[in-house]
C-alpha positions as CSV (number, residue, x, y, z in Angstrom):
1,X,96.4,96.0,101.8
2,X,95.1,93.3,99.4
3,X,96.3,89.7,99.6
4,X,96.0,86.7,97.3
5,X,95.8,83.4,99.2
6,X,96.9,80.4,97.0
7,X,96.3,77.0,98.6
8,X,94.5,73.9,97.4
9,X,93.5,73.0,101.0
10,X,90.1,74.7,101.0
11,X,89.5,74.7,104.7
12,X,93.0,76.2,105.4
13,X,92.5,78.8,102.7
14,X,89.2,79.8,104.2
15,X,90.7,79.9,107.7
16,X,93.5,82.2,106.5
17,X,90.9,84.4,104.7
18,X,88.8,84.7,107.9
19,X,91.9,85.6,109.9
20,X,92.8,88.3,107.4
21,X,89.2,89.6,107.4
22,X,89.4,90.1,111.2
23,X,92.6,92.1,110.7
24,X,91.0,94.3,108.0
25,X,93.1,92.8,105.3
26,X,91.2,92.3,102.0
27,X,91.9,88.9,100.5
28,X,91.0,86.7,97.6
29,X,91.5,82.9,97.2
30,X,92.9,80.8,94.4
31,X,92.9,77.0,94.7
32,X,95.5,76.3,92.0
33,X,98.5,77.8,90.4
34,X,96.9,78.7,87.0
35,X,94.1,80.6,88.7
36,X,96.6,82.4,90.9
37,X,98.6,83.7,87.9
38,X,95.4,84.8,86.1
39,X,94.1,86.6,89.2
40,X,97.5,88.4,89.7
41,X,97.4,89.6,86.1
42,X,94.1,91.4,86.6
43,X,94.3,92.5,90.2
44,X,96.9,94.5,92.1
45,X,98.0,92.5,95.1
46,X,100.4,93.6,97.8
47,X,101.2,90.1,99.0
48,X,100.7,86.6,97.7
49,X,100.5,83.9,100.3
50,X,101.6,80.9,98.1
51,X,101.4,77.3,99.0
52,X,104.2,75.3,97.3
53,X,102.5,72.1,96.5
54,X,99.7,73.2,94.1
55,X,97.7,71.5,91.4
56,X,97.7,72.6,87.7
57,X,100.8,74.8,88.1
58,X,103.2,74.0,90.9
59,X,103.9,76.8,93.5
60,X,107.5,77.0,92.5
61,X,106.6,77.8,88.9
62,X,104.0,80.3,90.1
63,X,106.6,82.1,92.2
64,X,109.1,82.1,89.3
65,X,106.5,83.5,86.9
66,X,105.4,86.2,89.2
67,X,109.0,87.3,89.6
68,X,109.7,87.1,85.9
69,X,106.5,89.1,85.1
70,X,107.6,91.9,87.4
71,X,104.6,91.5,89.7
72,X,104.6,94.1,92.5
73,X,103.3,91.6,95.0
74,X,105.6,90.2,97.6
75,X,105.5,86.4,97.9
76,X,105.2,84.6,101.2
77,X,105.7,80.9,100.4
78,X,104.1,78.2,102.6
79,X,105.3,74.6,102.7
80,X,104.9,71.5,104.7
81,X,108.7,71.2,104.7
82,X,110.9,73.4,106.8
83,X,114.2,72.1,105.5
84,X,116.9,74.7,104.8
85,X,117.4,73.4,101.3
86,X,113.7,74.0,100.5
87,X,113.8,77.5,101.9
88,X,116.9,78.4,99.9
89,X,115.2,77.1,96.7
90,X,112.1,79.2,97.5
91,X,114.2,82.3,97.8
92,X,116.0,81.5,94.6
93,X,112.7,81.3,92.8
94,X,111.8,84.8,94.0
95,X,110.0,84.3,97.3
96,X,110.4,87.2,99.8
97,X,109.6,85.2,102.9
98,X,109.0,81.6,103.9
99,X,106.8,80.0,106.5
100,X,106.6,76.2,107.3
101,X,103.3,74.5,108.0
102,X,101.9,74.2,110.6
103,X,102.1,77.9,111.5
104,X,100.5,80.3,114.0
105,X,98.1,82.7,112.5
106,X,99.5,85.7,114.4
107,X,102.9,85.0,112.9
108,X,101.4,84.7,109.4
109,X,99.6,88.0,109.8
110,X,102.7,89.8,111.2
111,X,104.8,88.5,108.2
112,X,102.2,89.6,105.7
113,X,102.0,93.0,107.2
114,X,105.8,93.3,107.1
115,X,105.8,92.3,103.5
116,X,103.0,94.8,102.8
117,X,105.2,97.6,104.2
118,X,107.9,96.7,101.8
119,X,105.5,96.7,98.9
120,X,104.4,100.1,99.8
121,X,108.0,101.4,99.7
122,X,108.2,102.3,103.4
123,X,104.9,104.0,103.5
124,X,104.5,105.2,107.1
125,X,102.5,103.1,109.5
126,X,100.9,106.2,111.1
127,X,99.1,108.8,109.0
128,X,98.1,112.3,110.3
129,X,96.0,114.9,108.6
130,X,93.8,117.7,110.0
131,X,94.1,116.4,113.5
132,X,93.1,112.9,112.5
133,X,95.7,110.2,113.4
134,X,95.4,106.7,112.0
135,X,97.7,103.9,113.2
136,X,97.5,101.1,110.7
137,X,98.9,98.4,113.0
138,X,97.0,99.3,116.1
139,X,93.8,99.9,114.2
140,X,93.4,103.1,116.1
141,X,91.9,106.4,114.9
142,X,92.0,109.6,116.9
143,X,90.9,113.2,116.2
144,X,92.4,115.9,118.3
145,X,93.2,113.3,120.9
146,X,89.7,111.8,121.1
147,X,89.4,108.1,120.1
148,X,87.0,107.3,117.2
149,X,85.5,103.9,116.9
150,X,85.3,102.8,113.3
151,X,83.9,99.7,111.6
152,X,86.4,97.6,109.6
153,X,85.3,99.0,106.3
154,X,85.3,102.6,107.6
155,X,88.8,102.1,108.8
156,X,89.9,100.5,105.5
157,X,88.5,103.4,103.4
158,X,90.1,106.0,105.7
159,X,93.5,104.2,105.5
160,X,93.3,104.1,101.7
161,X,92.5,107.8,101.4
162,X,95.1,108.9,104.0
163,X,97.8,106.7,102.3
164,X,97.1,108.5,99.1
165,X,98.5,111.7,100.7
166,X,95.9,114.1,99.2
167,X,95.6,112.5,95.8
168,X,92.2,111.6,94.5
169,X,91.3,107.9,94.8
170,X,88.6,106.4,92.5
171,X,85.7,104.4,93.8
172,X,87.1,101.4,91.8
173,X,90.5,101.8,93.6
174,X,88.8,101.9,97.0
175,X,86.8,98.7,96.1
176,X,90.0,97.0,95.0
177,X,92.0,97.9,98.1
178,X,89.3,97.6,100.8
179,X,87.0,94.9,99.5
180,X,87.6,91.5,98.0
181,X,86.8,90.3,94.4
182,X,83.3,89.2,95.4
183,X,82.0,92.7,95.8
184,X,79.4,93.9,93.4
185,X,81.2,96.7,91.3
186,X,77.9,98.6,91.2
187,X,77.4,98.5,94.9
188,X,76.6,101.7,96.9
189,X,78.6,100.3,99.8
190,X,81.3,103.0,99.4
191,X,78.9,105.8,99.5
192,X,77.1,104.5,102.5
193,X,80.3,103.7,104.4
194,X,81.7,107.1,103.6
195,X,78.6,108.8,104.9
196,X,78.9,107.1,108.3
197,X,82.7,107.6,108.3
198,X,82.3,111.4,107.7
199,X,79.8,111.6,110.6
200,X,82.1,109.8,113.0
201,X,85.1,112.0,112.0
202,X,83.1,115.1,112.7
203,X,83.7,118.7,111.6
204,X,85.4,120.2,109.8
205,X,85.0,117.5,107.2
206,X,88.3,116.1,105.8
207,X,87.0,113.8,103.0
208,X,86.1,115.5,99.8
209,X,84.1,114.1,96.9
210,X,85.8,115.0,93.6
211,X,82.8,114.9,91.1
212,X,83.2,112.2,88.5
213,X,86.6,111.2,89.8
214,X,86.6,109.8,93.3
215,X,87.5,110.9,96.8
216,X,90.4,112.5,98.6
217,X,91.6,113.9,101.9
218,X,91.3,117.7,101.8
219,X,94.6,119.6,101.7
220,X,95.4,121.7,104.8
221,X,93.6,125.0,104.7
222,X,90.9,123.8,102.4
């Protein structure tokens, strides 16, 4: 999952970013509405956590423009007001969920994950291939019943590949979904992380390198 955090309160935005990082959710930050619209136009986000009172372009207009542009991202609107009229207005503008400040981080994370499932069109929470079972919410990975301890990036890469259901995923796509915008596009992080991930998953290997294209989970029998 990749999330865009839009909030002009820098400390709060950074705190949300850190909370997402701990939950293996890749996230970027925009501090004003104009930057948020620009970032959404060039990146594929699953969820936008959108503060309502933003500089440059107000959050209401950002929400409306995302909806009008057909953005695939679900919008969770944040506001200092919990009045019913404000919530109704937010939904009218295209918001998918609404959370009043102050909020509890576990609730925010739960709501973002719920919206992410809707973005993914009911993609299953649990993936199973070749005896490997990945539970996206519990952050658990087992192979043939044995627990495998993975780092956050190892887990994120495996989740991206398993969610692709055997399709080849490019390195660029993996970077987009498992890292944030600050990653060096020429980094060898994917190759290094995949090497350790393959070792931990054991034999027979289930992650294939498709030369010049990317990576995929091998089909049964391969």
